[in-house]
Each structure stands twice: as structure tokens, then as C-alpha cells.
PASEBA-1860 file (N, C-alpha, C; in nm, 3 decimals):
! residues 148
1> XXXXXXXX> 2.567/15.249/1.265/2.494/15.151/1.342/2.401/15.074/1.249 ~ 2.401/14.945/1.262/2.322/14.859/1.175/2.187/14.827/1.239 ~ 2.082/14.835/1.158/1.946/14.804/1.207/1.917/14.656/1.198 ~ 1.854/14.603/1.299/1.814/14.462/1.297/1.682/14.448/1.222 ~ 1.673/14.345/1.143/1.551/14.318/1.069/1.451/14.249/1.161 ~ 1.326/14.283/1.147/1.221/14.226/1.232/1.138/14.123/1.156 ~ 1.201/14.035/1.081/1.129/13.935/1.003/1.042/13.843/1.086 ~ 1.090/13.792/1.202/1.001/13.702/1.278/0.871/13.770/1.319
9> XXXXXXXX> 0.877/13.897/1.359/0.755/13.967/1.398/0.667/13.990/1.275 ~ 0.728/14.031/1.163/0.650/14.053/1.041/0.583/13.924/0.995 ~ 0.655/13.812/1.005/0.598/13.684/0.967/0.480/13.646/1.055 ~ 0.491/13.673/1.184/0.381/13.642/1.277/0.259/13.727/1.246 ~ 0.281/13.855/1.218/0.169/13.944/1.183/0.102/13.896/1.055 ~ 0.183/13.858/0.954/0.128/13.808/0.829/0.046/13.681/0.852 ~ 0.094/13.591/0.936/0.021/13.467/0.965/-0.114/13.497/1.030 ~ -0.118/13.594/1.121/-0.244/13.630/1.187/-0.341/13.690/1.086
17> XXXXXXXX> -0.291/13.777/1.000/-0.377/13.840/0.899/-0.432/13.736/0.804 ~ -0.347/13.644/0.757/-0.395/13.542/0.664/-0.492/13.446/0.730 ~ -0.471/13.413/0.856/-0.564/13.322/0.923/-0.699/13.388/0.945 ~ -0.702/13.519/0.957/-0.829/13.590/0.972/-0.912/13.579/0.845 ~ -0.846/13.555/0.731/-0.916/13.542/0.604/-0.961/13.398/0.578 ~ -0.925/13.306/0.666/-0.958/13.166/0.645/-1.108/13.145/0.642 ~ -1.152/13.056/0.556/-1.294/13.027/0.544/-1.331/12.892/0.603 ~ -1.230/12.818/0.650/-1.254/12.686/0.709/-1.168/12.671/0.834
25> XXXXXXXX> -1.228/12.616/0.939/-1.154/12.591/1.062/-1.203/12.462/1.125 ~ -1.124/12.410/1.217/-1.165/12.287/1.284/-1.122/12.287/1.430 ~ -1.193/12.208/1.509/-1.160/12.183/1.648/-1.147/12.032/1.662 ~ -1.032/11.987/1.708/-1.010/11.842/1.720/-1.095/11.784/1.833 ~ -1.162/11.674/1.802/-1.243/11.602/1.901/-1.186/11.464/1.929 ~ -1.103/11.417/1.839/-1.042/11.285/1.850/-0.904/11.289/1.789 ~ -0.860/11.174/1.744/-0.726/11.161/1.688/-0.730/11.178/1.536 ~ -0.637/11.262/1.484/-0.624/11.274/1.339/-0.566/11.143/1.285
33> XXXXXXXX> -0.594/11.116/1.159/-0.546/10.995/1.094/-0.463/11.034/0.972 ~ -0.415/10.935/0.903/-0.340/10.959/0.780/-0.432/11.026/0.678 ~ -0.388/11.135/0.615/-0.474/11.203/0.516/-0.523/11.107/0.407 ~ -0.642/11.135/0.358/-0.703/11.056/0.251/-0.732/11.147/0.132 ~ -0.748/11.090/0.012/-0.787/11.173/-0.103/-0.925/11.234/-0.079 ~ -0.941/11.359/-0.116/-1.067/11.431/-0.092/-1.186/11.359/-0.158 ~ -1.162/11.287/-0.266/-1.270/11.214/-0.335/-1.328/11.103/-0.249 ~ -1.255/11.059/-0.146/-1.303/10.951/-0.059/-1.392/11.001/0.054
41> XXXXXXXX> -1.402/11.132/0.072/-1.483/11.186/0.181/-1.630/11.188/0.139 ~ -1.714/11.117/0.215/-1.856/11.105/0.187/-1.934/11.196/0.281 ~ -2.034/11.265/0.229/-2.119/11.353/0.309/-2.240/11.274/0.358 ~ -2.262/11.274/0.490/-2.374/11.202/0.552/-2.471/11.303/0.612 ~ -2.601/11.278/0.595/-2.704/11.357/0.662/-2.746/11.292/0.792 ~ -2.736/11.160/0.798/-2.764/11.088/0.922/-2.642/11.001/0.953 ~ -2.618/10.974/1.080/-2.493/10.904/1.116/-2.490/10.760/1.068 ~ -2.374/10.717/1.018/-2.357/10.574/0.987/-2.354/10.495/1.118
49> XXXXXXXX> -2.362/10.365/1.106/-2.372/10.282/1.227/-2.246/10.289/1.315 ~ -2.128/10.281/1.254/-2.004/10.279/1.332/-1.909/10.385/1.280 ~ -1.873/10.479/1.366/-1.778/10.582/1.326/-1.707/10.639/1.448 ~ -1.594/10.703/1.423/-1.519/10.771/1.528/-1.511/10.919/1.491 ~ -1.536/11.006/1.588/-1.527/11.150/1.566/-1.380/11.192/1.558 ~ -1.350/11.278/1.462/-1.215/11.332/1.449/-1.213/11.480/1.483 ~ -1.303/11.558/1.422/-1.302/11.703/1.444/-1.437/11.763/1.409 ~ -1.462/11.881/1.464/-1.576/11.963/1.424/-1.522/12.065/1.324
57> XXXXXXXX> -1.581/12.068/1.205/-1.533/12.157/1.099/-1.639/12.261/1.069 ~ -1.595/12.386/1.059/-1.682/12.496/1.017/-1.625/12.553/0.889 ~ -1.714/12.583/0.795/-1.671/12.635/0.667/-1.770/12.739/0.616 ~ -1.726/12.815/0.518/-1.809/12.920/0.461/-1.778/12.934/0.313 ~ -1.873/12.989/0.240/-1.851/13.018/0.098/-1.787/13.155/0.079 ~ -1.754/13.222/0.188/-1.693/13.355/0.182/-1.569/13.354/0.093 ~ -1.545/13.463/0.024/-1.431/13.483/-0.066/-1.436/13.393/-0.189 ~ -1.552/13.341/-0.223/-1.566/13.265/-0.347/-1.644/13.352/-0.446
65> XXXXXXXX> -1.636/13.317/-0.571/-1.703/13.397/-0.674/-1.839/13.340/-0.711 ~ -1.891/13.248/-0.630/-2.021/13.189/-0.660/-2.133/13.285/-0.622 ~ -2.241/13.283/-0.700/-2.351/13.376/-0.672/-2.482/13.305/-0.640 ~ -2.499/13.181/-0.683/-2.623/13.110/-0.654/-2.615/13.044/-0.517 ~ -2.729/13.019/-0.456/-2.732/12.953/-0.326/-2.669/12.814/-0.335 ~ -2.702/12.739/-0.442/-2.646/12.606/-0.458/-2.495/12.612/-0.477 ~ -2.448/12.708/-0.555/-2.305/12.724/-0.575/-2.232/12.756/-0.446 ~ -2.293/12.841/-0.362/-2.234/12.876/-0.233/-2.227/12.754/-0.141
73> XXXXXXXX> -2.335/12.676/-0.138/-2.337/12.555/-0.056/-2.231/12.456/-0.104 ~ -2.222/12.438/-0.236/-2.122/12.346/-0.292/-1.981/12.389/-0.254 ~ -1.952/12.518/-0.258/-1.819/12.569/-0.224/-1.787/12.544/-0.077 ~ -1.882/12.570/0.012/-1.859/12.548/0.155/-1.834/12.399/0.183 ~ -1.911/12.312/0.120/-1.893/12.167/0.140/-1.762/12.120/0.079 ~ -1.725/12.173/-0.036/-1.597/12.140/-0.099/-1.481/12.173/-0.005 ~ -1.489/12.288/0.059/-1.385/12.330/0.152/-1.382/12.240/0.276 ~ -1.500/12.200/0.326/-1.506/12.110/0.441/-1.447/11.974/0.407
81> XXXXXXXX> -1.477/11.924/0.287/-1.423/11.794/0.247/-1.271/11.797/0.239 ~ -1.215/11.906/0.189/-1.069/11.918/0.182/-1.007/11.918/0.322 ~ -1.070/11.989/0.415/-1.020/11.994/0.553/-1.032/11.856/0.618 ~ -1.145/11.789/0.597/-1.166/11.655/0.654/-1.064/11.556/0.599 ~ -1.040/11.560/0.468/-0.944/11.469/0.406/-0.804/11.489/0.464 ~ -0.767/11.615/0.487/-0.635/11.644/0.544/-0.621/11.589/0.686 ~ -0.733/11.577/0.757/-0.732/11.522/0.893/-0.748/11.370/0.895 ~ -0.764/11.309/0.777/-0.779/11.164/0.768/-0.921/11.116/0.785
89> XXXXXXXX> -1.019/11.205/0.775/-1.160/11.165/0.787/-1.209/11.118/0.651 ~ -1.287/11.009/0.651/-1.346/10.962/0.526/-1.495/10.993/0.518 ~ -1.543/11.071/0.616/-1.683/11.110/0.615/-1.704/11.244/0.682 ~ -1.813/11.308/0.644/-1.858/11.433/0.707/-2.003/11.414/0.745 ~ -2.034/11.432/0.872/-2.171/11.423/0.921/-2.223/11.565/0.934 ~ -2.307/11.606/0.838/-2.354/11.743/0.831/-2.437/11.779/0.954 ~ -2.402/11.890/1.020/-2.471/11.936/1.139/-2.565/12.052/1.108 ~ -2.517/12.152/1.030/-2.601/12.268/1.002/-2.552/12.343/0.878
97> XXXXXXXX> -2.645/12.413/0.816/-2.614/12.509/0.711/-2.698/12.633/0.740 ~ -2.640/12.749/0.717/-2.714/12.873/0.742/-2.657/12.986/0.659 ~ -2.740/13.086/0.637/-2.694/13.207/0.569/-2.616/13.292/0.668 ~ -2.512/13.358/0.619/-2.441/13.455/0.700/-2.421/13.581/0.616 ~ -2.448/13.694/0.676/-2.431/13.821/0.607/-2.289/13.869/0.633 ~ -2.216/13.900/0.525/-2.077/13.941/0.542/-2.053/14.086/0.500 ~ -2.158/14.158/0.468/-2.143/14.298/0.429/-2.256/14.338/0.337 ~ -2.239/14.450/0.271/-2.341/14.494/0.177/-2.277/14.582/0.070
105> XXXXXXXX> -2.345/14.588/-0.041/-2.307/14.678/-0.149/-2.407/14.792/-0.148 ~ -2.356/14.911/-0.154/-2.446/15.026/-0.150/-2.415/15.124/-0.261 ~ -2.515/15.199/-0.298/-2.501/15.302/-0.400/-2.597/15.414/-0.367 ~ -2.560/15.533/-0.400/-2.648/15.646/-0.374/-2.633/15.751/-0.482 ~ -2.733/15.833/-0.491/-2.732/15.940/-0.589/-2.810/16.057/-0.531 ~ -2.769/16.175/-0.566/-2.844/16.293/-0.521/-2.838/16.400/-0.628 ~ -2.932/16.487/-0.619/-2.936/16.597/-0.714/-2.998/16.720/-0.649 ~ -2.962/16.835/-0.699/-3.015/16.959/-0.645/-3.076/17.038/-0.761
113> XXXXXXXX> -3.198/17.079/-0.739/-3.267/17.161/-0.839/-3.322/17.284/-0.766 ~ -3.260/17.398/-0.789/-3.303/17.518/-0.717/-3.273/17.503/-0.570 ~ -3.374/17.515/-0.486/-3.357/17.502/-0.342/-3.397/17.363/-0.291 ~ -3.423/17.267/-0.381/-3.470/17.135/-0.340/-3.361/17.032/-0.369 ~ -3.329/16.952/-0.268/-3.234/16.843/-0.285/-3.307/16.711/-0.281 ~ -3.269/16.620/-0.367/-3.331/16.488/-0.372/-3.220/16.384/-0.366 ~ -3.241/16.284/-0.284/-3.142/16.176/-0.274/-3.210/16.041/-0.275 ~ -3.140/15.942/-0.325/-3.191/15.805/-0.326/-3.073/15.711/-0.302
121> XXXXXXXX> -3.097/15.605/-0.231/-2.990/15.509/-0.203/-3.042/15.367/-0.209 ~ -2.950/15.274/-0.225/-2.984/15.133/-0.234/-2.873/15.054/-0.168 ~ -2.907/14.957/-0.088/-2.810/14.870/-0.025/-2.855/14.725/-0.040 ~ -2.766/14.639/-0.083/-2.797/14.498/-0.104/-2.702/14.416/-0.017 ~ -2.755/14.327/0.069/-2.666/14.248/0.155/-2.588/14.144/0.075 ~ -2.465/14.118/0.119/-2.383/14.011/0.062/-2.396/13.893/0.157 ~ -2.449/13.783/0.108/-2.467/13.666/0.194/-2.379/13.551/0.148 ~ -2.341/13.470/0.244/-2.265/13.348/0.221/-2.339/13.234/0.289
129> XXXXXXXX> -2.295/13.114/0.262/-2.347/12.996/0.331/-2.240/12.951/0.430 ~ -2.279/12.928/0.554/-2.189/12.875/0.657/-2.237/12.733/0.690 ~ -2.142/12.641/0.700/-2.176/12.502/0.729/-2.093/12.451/0.847 ~ -2.149/12.355/0.916/-2.079/12.288/1.026/-2.101/12.138/1.010 ~ -1.995/12.060/1.030/-2.006/11.915/1.018/-1.904/11.848/1.108 ~ -1.934/11.724/1.146/-1.838/11.641/1.217/-1.754/11.566/1.114 ~ -1.623/11.579/1.124/-1.533/11.498/1.042/-1.523/11.364/1.114 ~ -1.554/11.257/1.044/-1.559/11.125/1.106/-1.480/11.023/1.027
137> XXXXXXXX> -1.441/10.917/1.095/-1.383/10.802/1.027/-1.486/10.691/1.037 ~ -1.537/10.650/0.921/-1.641/10.548/0.916/-1.576/10.411/0.912 ~ -1.628/10.319/0.994/-1.580/10.182/0.999/-1.592/10.119/0.860 ~ -1.494/10.039/0.817/-1.496/9.981/0.681/-1.624/9.906/0.645 ~ -1.689/9.839/0.741/-1.814/9.767/0.708/-1.922/9.863/0.663 ~ -1.926/9.984/0.721/-2.025/10.083/0.682/-1.992/10.152/0.550 ~ -1.863/10.152/0.512/-1.822/10.213/0.386/-1.880/10.138/0.267 ~ -1.906/10.007/0.284/-1.961/9.926/0.175/-2.102/9.969/0.140
145> XXXX> -2.173/10.035/0.232/-2.311/10.076/0.211/-2.327/10.225/0.242 ~ -2.264/10.315/0.160/-2.278/10.459/0.188/-2.421/10.504/0.163 ~ -2.458/10.622/0.217/-2.595/10.673/0.198/-2.625/10.700/0.052 ~ -2.750/10.687/0.015/-2.791/10.711/-0.124/-2.818/10.856/-0.147
END
């Protein structure tokens, strides 16, 4: 008797596992456009005069090797820009940035001398930066005067 291979189920399980590791996600709010080069995506702190909403993007510096706060923020924004560019957005309107704790590193040591036991431990939180932004398409007239 020949066994049937369960590749479709294995592929679905793999897709779920890999998506759980994703550091960037989006929720569509408008219509996606033709993808643009990531270098064309401009980060805005305040809204330009004329724009259309495309998606709400959430990103994190999780799974990156950056250790400084600035490096973590840069990584999260870099990931958001790539997601926005793929959706055809030429702008990101920054909504929030915050620290997120994703675990901790711990170490402990103990010793016994006679009838006395001594122990010491240390735990350090692992933090990432989480960002949220609106992926937007900025009207061409506003593109001529991007934020400084």
C-alpha cells in the first residue's frame, strides 16, 4: 500500500510558522498602487496637504542584530518603507514608536559551602522598537516640497 504525501498540509503549516516570525504587517485602508522604489518613500511627521491613505503598517526591529535605540528605530522604519513601497505608497505618515519587550536574557550561579547555599541571578530584558505609520500616496504637487 502506498502512502500519500501530505505536502499541501506541510506547506500550510510552514507558511503559518513563517508568518508568525514576520516583523512587518499591514491592513489595507485604500487601494494599493503600482510598487515604487523604496528610495522614493518619504517619512512624514505631520501630514502633507494632499494624500490618499493606502494602508496602516506596523513594524518592529525584532530579529535584527541592532543594539542601539537609534539602530533599532532605523531598522523598523527601513522595514516599513519596504512594505509601503511594495504597496505603491510614496510616503509614510508616522503614527507612533514605542519600546516592546520580547524576552529576557538570564543567568544564575549558586554555590554551597558546608550547610550554607548561596545563589545569585541576573535578568536583562530584550527590547525592540515597534512603529506604526500610515502608508500614503502623496499628491505630486506636495512631492515638490517634502518635509525638511
